[in-house]
C-alpha positions in Angstrom: 35.9 -29.4 -1.3 34.1 -28.1 -4.9 30.8 -28.5 -3.6 31.5 -26.8 -0.8 32.8 -23.8 -2.2 30.0 -23.9 -4.6 27.7 -23.7 -1.7 29.5 -21.3 -0.3 29.4 -18.9 -3.0 25.9 -19.4 -3.1 24.9 -18.5 0.2 26.8 -15.6 -0.5 24.7 -14.5 -3.3 21.5 -15.7 -1.9 22.2 -13.2 1.5 23.6 -10.4 -0.8 20.0 -10.4 -3.0 18.3 -10.4 0.4 19.9 -7.6 1.9 19.9 -5.3 -1.5 16.3 -6.0 -1.3 16.0 -5.3 2.1 17.2 -2.1 1.3 15.3 -1.0 -0.8 11.9 -2.1 1.0 13.3 -0.2 3.9 13.7 3.3 2.1 10.5 2.3 0.3 8.3 2.1 2.7 9.9 1.9 6.0 10.9 -0.2 9.0 7.2 -0.9 10.3 5.9 -1.3 7.1 8.0 -4.0 5.6 7.8 -7.3 6.6 9.8 -10.9 6.5 7.1 -11.8 4.0 7.5 -8.9 1.6 11.2 -9.1 1.6 11.1 -12.5 0.6 9.1 -11.9 -2.4 10.8 -8.6 -3.3 14.1 -11.3 -3.0 12.4 -14.6 -4.8 13.3 -16.6 -1.9 11.0 -19.0 1.0 10.5 -16.9 3.9 12.5 -18.8 6.0 15.7 -18.5 3.9 15.8 -14.9 5.0 15.5 -16.3 8.6 18.5 -18.6 7.9 20.9 -16.4 5.7 20.6 -12.9 7.5 18.1 -13.2 10.1 15.2 -11.2 11.8 14.2 -7.5 11.0 16.8 -5.9 13.3 19.5 -7.9 11.7 18.8 -7.4 7.8 18.5 -3.8 8.7 21.9 -3.8 10.4 23.3 -6.1 7.2 22.1 -3.0 4.9 23.7 -0.5 6.8 26.6 -2.5 6.8 26.6 -2.9 3.2 26.0 0.8 2.8 29.0 1.7 4.9 31.2 -1.1 2.6 30.3 0.9 -0.9 30.4 -0.7 -3.9 32.0 -3.7 -4.8 31.4 -4.9 -1.2 34.9 -4.4 0.6 36.4 -6.9 2.7 35.3 -4.9 6.0 35.0 -1.6 7.1 37.7 -2.3 10.7 39.8 -3.8 8.1 40.8 -0.7 5.2 39.9 1.7 7.8 42.7 0.2 10.0 44.8 0.4 6.7 44.3 3.8 6.0 45.2 4.3 9.4 48.3 2.8 9.1 49.6 4.5 5.8 49.3 7.7 7.4 52.1 9.3 8.0 51.6 12.2 10.9 49.0 14.1 12.5 47.5 15.6 9.7 47.5 12.8 7.5 45.6 10.8 9.8 42.7 14.0 10.1 42.6 13.8 6.2 42.2 10.1 6.9 39.2 10.3 8.9 38.0 13.3 7.4 37.5 12.0 4.1 36.2 8.8 5.5 33.4 10.9 7.1 32.9 12.3 3.9 32.8 9.1 2.1 30.4 6.9 4.8 27.7 9.4 5.2 26.2 10.1 2.3 26.1 6.0 1.2 24.6 5.3 5.0 22.6 8.5 5.5 19.4 6.9 4.3 19.3 4.0 6.3 20.8 5.4 9.6 17.2 7.9 8.6 14.9 4.8 8.8 17.2 3.4 11.6 16.2 6.7 13.8 12.9 6.5 12.6 12.5 2.9 13.9 13.7 3.6 17.2 11.2 5.6 18.2 9.1 2.7 17.8 10.2 -0.8 17.7 13.0 -2.0 21.2 14.4 -4.3 18.8 15.8 -1.6 16.1 16.3 1.0 19.2 18.7 -1.5 20.5 20.6 -1.8 17.1 21.1 2.1 17.0 22.5 2.2 20.4 24.7 -1.3 19.6 25.9 0.6 16.7 26.7 3.8 18.3 28.6 1.7 20.8 30.2 0.0 18.1 31.6 2.9 16.8 33.1 4.8 20.0 35.1 1.2 20.5 36.6 1.4 16.8 37.3 5.8 17.6 39.1 4.1 20.4 41.8 2.8 18.2 41.6 5.8 15.7 42.5 8.1 18.9 45.4 5.8 19.9 46.6 6.3 16.7 46.4 10.2 17.1 48.5 9.8 20.1 51.1 7.8 18.2 51.0 10.7 15.7 51.9 13.6 18.4 48.2 14.5 19.5 46.5 14.1 21.9 49.2 16.6 24.1 46.9 18.3 25.9 45.8 15.7 28.6 42.8 14.1 26.5 43.0 10.4 27.2 42.4 8.3 24.1 38.9 7.3 25.4 38.7 11.0 25.5 39.6 11.4 22.0 37.7 8.3 20.6 34.3 10.2 22.1 35.2 13.3 20.5 35.9 11.7 17.4 32.8 9.8 17.8 30.6 12.9 18.4 32.2 15.1 15.7 31.8 12.3 13.0 27.8 11.6 14.1 25.7 10.6 11.4 22.9 12.8 12.9 25.6 15.7 12.4 26.4 15.3 8.9 22.3 14.6 8.9 21.9 18.2 10.3 24.3 20.1 8.7 24.2 18.7 4.8 21.2 17.4 4.5 18.8 19.4 7.2 20.9 22.7 6.8 22.2 22.4 2.8 25.8 22.4 3.5 27.8 21.6 0.7 29.7 18.3 0.9 33.3 20.2 0.1 31.9 22.3 3.6 31.1 19.6 5.6 34.8 18.4 5.3 36.7 21.4 5.8 35.1 22.2 8.7 34.9 18.3 10.0 38.8 18.4 9.4 39.1 21.4 11.0 37.1 20.4 14.1 38.6 17.3 14.2 42.4 18.9 14.2 41.3 21.3 16.9 39.9 18.5 19.4 42.7 16.1 19.0 46.0 18.2 18.3 
């Protein structure tokens, strides 16, 4: 049992090293120019170890995004801690604040990786599929948030949970953050104020 635990810890550590190296190279060189060989060299491991620990380039890019979203300390999982934050929200306004705070928290951490994904998707089919899959994943998860909004008195205009999820997905989309903050020069506090108002208006 001790040997198994040690191996598990070592494997997790190796995976973290590889994902960190991939993130640095994707940011510096872009998706297309970054090779598995380069990631292996940056990580100090064999090429096969990269495939065994994480997978191909698209899997590496997905893992980089996951790690960026989880933030410092490698929280157990975005879905789990967002469910807990949602559970603790006492009313509609508190839940809107949870969503707005999350977008302000996650977008600055993931903006660089999302830019790499968008650029890669234009020239690489696997990256394009990754971008599509991650968008659909967010939409499915926001259905839970929309259901929580309803239990706190929201969605009273006749909007369905699926439509509520689409509203959260659209307003909180990484490209919207990029367009407003990175491209248009909005401050993060201004973005936070806008998205809280927009979510409240759409979901009330």
